N, CA, C and O of each residue as an XYZ file, in Angstrom:
368
protein
N      17.458      3.406     -6.315
C      16.232      2.699     -6.643
C      16.147      2.497     -8.039
O      15.397      1.630     -8.487
N      16.941      3.312     -8.875
C      16.511      3.156    -10.309
C      16.983      1.747    -10.875
O      16.653      1.313    -11.979
N      17.746      1.140    -10.024
C      18.265     -0.306    -10.563
C      17.596     -0.980     -9.853
O      17.270     -2.035    -10.398
N      17.130     -0.816     -8.581
C      16.590     -1.830     -7.888
C      15.345     -2.091     -8.374
O      14.961     -3.259     -8.433
N      14.372     -0.826     -8.875
C      13.154     -1.267     -9.526
C      13.134     -1.186    -11.007
O      12.051     -1.337    -11.571
N      13.987     -1.010    -11.561
C      14.201     -1.056    -13.062
C      13.474      0.055    -13.668
O      12.874     -0.166    -14.720
N      13.444      1.307    -13.109
C      12.824      2.223    -13.588
C      13.553      3.606    -13.946
O      14.570      3.715    -13.260
N      13.370      4.610    -14.735
C      14.210      5.592    -14.729
C      14.056      6.840    -13.604
O      12.999      7.005    -12.995
N      15.059      7.569    -13.432
C      14.947      8.543    -12.231
C      13.648      9.148    -12.380
O      12.919      9.187    -11.389
N      13.310      9.556    -13.321
C      12.140     10.739    -13.332
C      10.507     10.024    -12.864
O       9.493     10.606    -12.478
N      10.775      8.516    -13.092
C       9.427      7.623    -12.242
C       9.726      7.576    -10.948
O       8.716      7.721    -10.259
N      10.984      7.390    -10.164
C      11.030      7.318     -9.156
C      11.031      8.568     -8.452
O      10.632      8.560     -7.288
N      11.437      9.696     -9.001
C      11.251     11.222     -8.339
C       9.611     11.312     -8.213
O       9.028     11.652     -7.183
N       8.988     10.955     -9.424
C       7.524     11.334     -9.306
C       6.829     10.260     -8.234
O       5.806     10.546     -7.611
N       7.467      9.093     -8.116
C       6.629      8.304     -6.705
C       6.890      8.908     -5.529
O       6.100      9.074     -4.600
N       8.479      9.364     -5.619
C       8.726     10.158     -4.206
C       7.976     11.329     -3.710
O       7.532     11.501     -2.575
N       7.898     12.178     -4.829
C       6.682     13.239     -4.699
C       5.379     12.855     -4.468
O       4.826     13.535     -3.603
N       4.849     12.164     -4.860
C       3.466     11.631     -4.499
C       3.195     11.210     -2.886
O       2.251     11.406     -2.121
N       4.598     10.480     -2.749
C       4.482      9.902     -1.256
C       4.513     10.942     -0.213
O       3.865     10.897      0.833
N       5.530     12.135     -0.673
C       5.501     13.365      0.077
C       4.109     14.150      0.203
O       3.709     14.727      1.214
N       3.473     14.055     -0.996
C       2.415     14.968     -0.848
C       1.043     14.511     -0.288
O       0.127     15.233      0.105
N       1.111     12.786     -0.349
C       0.169     12.076      0.241
C       0.139     12.279      1.680
O      -0.937     12.240      2.277
N       1.283     12.501      2.310
C       1.567     12.408      3.775
C       1.852     11.084      4.406
O       1.848     10.769      5.596
N       2.092     10.411      3.379
C       2.559      8.803      3.774
C       3.967      8.892      4.572
O       4.094      8.257      5.619
N       4.852      9.560      4.147
C       6.195      9.970      4.733
C       6.416     11.295      4.870
O       5.842     12.116      4.155
N       7.469     11.699      6.023
C       7.653     13.256      6.110
C       9.163     13.064      5.660
O       9.957     12.189      6.005
N       9.377     14.416      4.559
C      10.444     14.368      4.044
C      11.970     14.716      4.894
O      13.137     14.553      4.538
N      11.392     15.241      6.111
C      12.479     15.468      7.083
C      13.085     14.360      7.692
O      14.251     14.430      8.081
N      12.298     13.175      7.834
C      12.258     12.199      8.390
C      12.957     10.934      7.523
O      13.422      9.958      8.113
N      12.977     11.060      6.088
C      13.406     10.090      5.280
C      14.391     10.193      4.244
O      14.715      9.286      3.478
N      14.923     11.559      4.279
C      15.967     11.812      3.251
C      17.133     12.701      4.231
O      16.970     13.431      5.208
N      18.414     12.252      3.450
C      19.430     13.094      4.163
C      20.177     13.506      2.858
O      20.101     12.653      1.973
N      20.924     14.697      2.531
C      21.176     15.432      1.611
C      22.707     15.830      1.858
O      23.118     16.806      2.486
N      23.389     14.920      1.265
C      25.114     15.084      1.228
C      25.798     15.683      0.067
O      25.736     15.294     -1.099
N      26.447     16.662      0.533
C      27.224     17.344     -0.611
C      28.302     16.606     -0.990
O      29.065     16.109     -0.162
N      28.452     16.473     -2.322
C      29.806     15.491     -2.886
C      30.464     16.455     -4.181
O      29.734     17.189     -4.847
N      31.521     16.370     -4.356
C      32.324     17.135     -5.242
C      32.665     16.304     -6.541
O      33.514     15.427     -6.381
N      32.132     16.450     -7.791
C      32.319     15.854     -8.630
C      33.030     16.568     -9.917
O      32.944     17.793    -10.000
N      33.686     15.880    -10.859
C      34.605     16.567    -11.851
C      33.671     16.550    -12.964
O      33.210     15.529    -13.474
N      33.342     18.128    -13.415
C      32.820     18.171    -14.577
C      33.816     18.710    -15.975
O      34.083     19.894    -16.181
N      34.236     17.658    -16.770
C      35.394     18.176    -17.503
C      36.423     19.115    -17.035
O      37.370     18.457    -16.603
N      36.575     20.031    -16.967
C      37.491     20.830    -16.566
C      37.605     21.670    -14.961
O      38.518     22.336    -14.474
N      36.444     21.346    -14.515
C      36.023     22.130    -13.538
C      35.241     21.044    -12.458
O      34.718     19.987    -12.812
N      35.289     21.537    -11.147
C      34.676     20.623    -10.148
C      33.181     21.297     -9.470
O      32.992     22.467     -9.136
N      32.422     20.383     -9.414
C      30.991     21.096     -9.195
C      30.308     20.379     -8.085
O      30.176     19.157     -8.142
N      29.889     21.037     -7.130
C      29.209     20.556     -5.736
C      28.022     20.325     -6.194
O      27.387     21.151     -6.849
N      27.488     18.829     -5.799
C      26.464     18.525     -5.975
C      25.672     17.856     -4.470
O      26.275     17.111     -3.698
N      24.434     18.235     -4.298
C      24.222     17.434     -3.134
C      22.823     16.094     -3.736
O      21.932     16.059     -4.585
N      23.302     15.316     -2.829
C      23.069     13.872     -3.408
C      22.150     13.471     -2.458
O      22.621     13.396     -1.324
N      20.682     13.119     -2.606
C      19.710     12.652     -1.577
C      19.822     11.350     -1.316
O      19.825     10.610     -2.300
N      19.950     10.683      0.147
C      20.052      9.629      0.239
C      18.748      9.126      1.198
O      18.535      9.641      2.295
N      17.984      8.152      0.684
C      16.736      7.816      1.189
C      16.807      6.882      1.999
O      17.489      5.901      1.705
N      16.068      6.952      3.321
C      16.139      5.431      4.312
C      15.275      4.465      3.776
O      14.674      4.625      2.714
N      15.182      3.248      4.636
C      14.345      2.035      4.023
C      13.082      2.304      4.047
O      12.339      1.674      3.295
N      12.585      3.256      4.876
C      10.932      3.419      4.773
C      10.685      3.939      3.359
O       9.738      3.435      2.757
N      11.408      4.879      2.748
C      11.081      5.557      1.446
C      11.294      4.468      0.555
O      10.354      4.262     -0.213
N      12.618      3.457      0.419
C      12.434      2.611     -0.596
C      11.302      1.814     -0.383
O      10.571      1.672     -1.363
N      10.973      1.245      0.684
C       9.838      0.170      0.595
C       8.219      0.817      0.135
O       7.358      0.125     -0.408
N       8.064      2.198      0.472
C       7.239      2.707      0.039
C       7.152      3.050     -1.775
O       6.189      2.942     -2.533
N       8.396      3.437     -2.016
C       8.442      3.553     -3.513
C       8.197      2.211     -4.283
O       7.564      2.090     -5.332
N       8.744      1.341     -3.648
C       8.616     -0.616     -4.109
C       7.131     -0.612     -4.213
O       6.558     -0.851     -5.276
N       6.493     -0.331     -3.066
C       4.817     -0.689     -2.817
C       4.066      0.256     -3.987
O       3.006     -0.053     -4.532
N       4.841      1.474     -4.256
C       3.787      2.240     -5.058
C       4.394      2.045     -6.414
O       3.719      2.585     -7.291
N       5.271      1.546     -6.766
C       5.690      0.916     -8.149
C       4.847     -0.488     -8.433
O       4.362     -0.695     -9.546
N       4.735     -1.257     -7.546
C       4.285     -2.589     -7.561
C       2.534     -2.147     -7.843
O       1.902     -2.903     -8.581
N       2.110     -1.432     -7.490
C       0.594     -0.977     -7.752
C       0.534     -0.449     -8.741
O      -0.525     -0.626     -9.344
N       1.571      0.432     -9.408
C       1.553      0.914    -10.822
C       1.697      0.233    -11.751
O       1.556      0.647    -12.902
N       2.011     -0.964    -11.444
C       2.590     -2.088    -12.603
C       1.344     -2.490    -13.150
O       1.435     -2.991    -14.271
N      -0.009     -2.392    -12.573
C      -1.191     -2.698    -12.816
C      -1.389     -4.197    -13.053
O      -1.875     -4.758    -14.035
N      -0.826     -4.789    -11.756
C      -0.774     -6.081    -11.635
C       0.442     -6.934    -12.505
O       0.420     -8.159    -12.391
N       1.125     -6.532    -13.064
C       2.119     -7.378    -13.869
C       3.384     -7.200    -13.167
O       3.816     -6.048    -13.125
N       4.116     -8.208    -12.558
C       5.282     -8.157    -11.735
C       6.181     -7.814    -12.928
O       5.920     -7.762    -14.130
N       7.534     -7.552    -12.119
C       8.706     -7.322    -13.208
C       9.198     -8.703    -13.593
O       8.943     -9.664    -12.868
N       9.910     -8.835    -14.732
C      10.563     -9.982    -15.252
C      11.296    -10.877    -14.181
O      12.089    -10.253    -13.476
N      11.171    -12.281    -13.923
C      11.865    -13.042    -13.230
C      11.308    -12.604    -11.769
O      12.167    -12.599    -10.887
N      10.148    -12.280    -11.432
C       9.632    -12.197    -10.322
C       9.007    -13.428     -9.745
O       8.103    -13.955    -10.394
N       9.336    -13.893     -8.733
C       9.043    -15.421     -8.205
C       7.762    -15.246     -7.406
O       7.834    -14.932     -6.218
N       6.654    -15.425     -7.977
C       5.180    -15.420     -7.285
C       5.158    -16.817     -6.862
O       6.042    -17.668     -6.967
N       3.725    -16.914     -6.254
C       2.939    -17.872     -5.600
C       3.212    -19.173     -6.852
O       3.932    -20.164     -6.727
N       2.597    -18.877     -7.730
C       2.280    -19.509     -9.035
C       3.500    -20.165     -9.564
O       3.538    -21.349     -9.897
N       4.962    -18.945     -9.653
C       5.944    -19.685    -10.568
C       6.743    -18.307    -10.829
O       6.480    -17.425    -10.012
N       7.597    -18.007    -11.749
C       8.342    -17.300    -12.206
C       7.802    -16.376    -13.337
O       8.032    -16.966    -14.393
N       7.164    -15.146    -13.592
C       6.729    -14.441    -14.265
C       7.507    -14.102    -15.730
O       8.378    -13.232    -15.738
N       7.215    -14.699    -16.745
C       7.992    -14.139    -18.094
C       7.328    -13.249    -18.754
O       6.127    -13.471    -18.905
N       7.825    -12.180    -19.249
C       7.326    -10.838    -20.023
C       7.171    -11.558    -21.195
O       5.983    -11.542    -21.519
N       7.767    -12.101    -21.867
C       7.783    -12.745    -23.232
C       6.443    -13.329    -23.333
O       5.631    -13.071    -24.221
N       6.276    -14.130    -22.360
C       5.055    -15.080    -22.303
C       3.782    -14.309    -21.796
O       2.648    -14.734    -22.020
N       4.046    -13.094    -21.066
C       3.013    -12.533    -20.657
C       2.333    -13.372    -19.753
O       1.107    -13.280    -19.824
N       2.926    -14.427    -18.649
C       2.302    -15.058    -18.145
C       3.292    -15.790    -16.789
O       4.502    -15.567    -16.770
N       2.676    -16.607    -15.769
C       3.618    -17.143    -15.019
C       4.019    -18.236    -15.462
O       3.202    -18.958    -16.034
N       5.407    -18.662    -15.316
C       5.718    -19.978    -15.337
C       5.908    -20.879    -14.192
O       6.682    -20.625    -13.269
N       5.245    -21.848    -14.264
C       5.165    -23.048    -13.113
C       6.609    -23.414    -12.818
O       6.867    -24.289    -11.991
């Protein structure tokens, strides 16, 4: 989701936390945690990786869109054209 929404992990995590706290989605229905082993220097470390379903991805996207304060991401193709961050306006 960090790549999809071009935001850092802490921002995505904050939105996920807010979605769960508001009751919009239930954690046991939207996330699956899978164990994986990663090599850290000379040792192997087991990590739990969270995999979110499409409902969560859509909810995070919606919360991201509303938190942009009506400024869409660069290259967003809106009704009026493409948003150019440098121009701070839509290009027809």
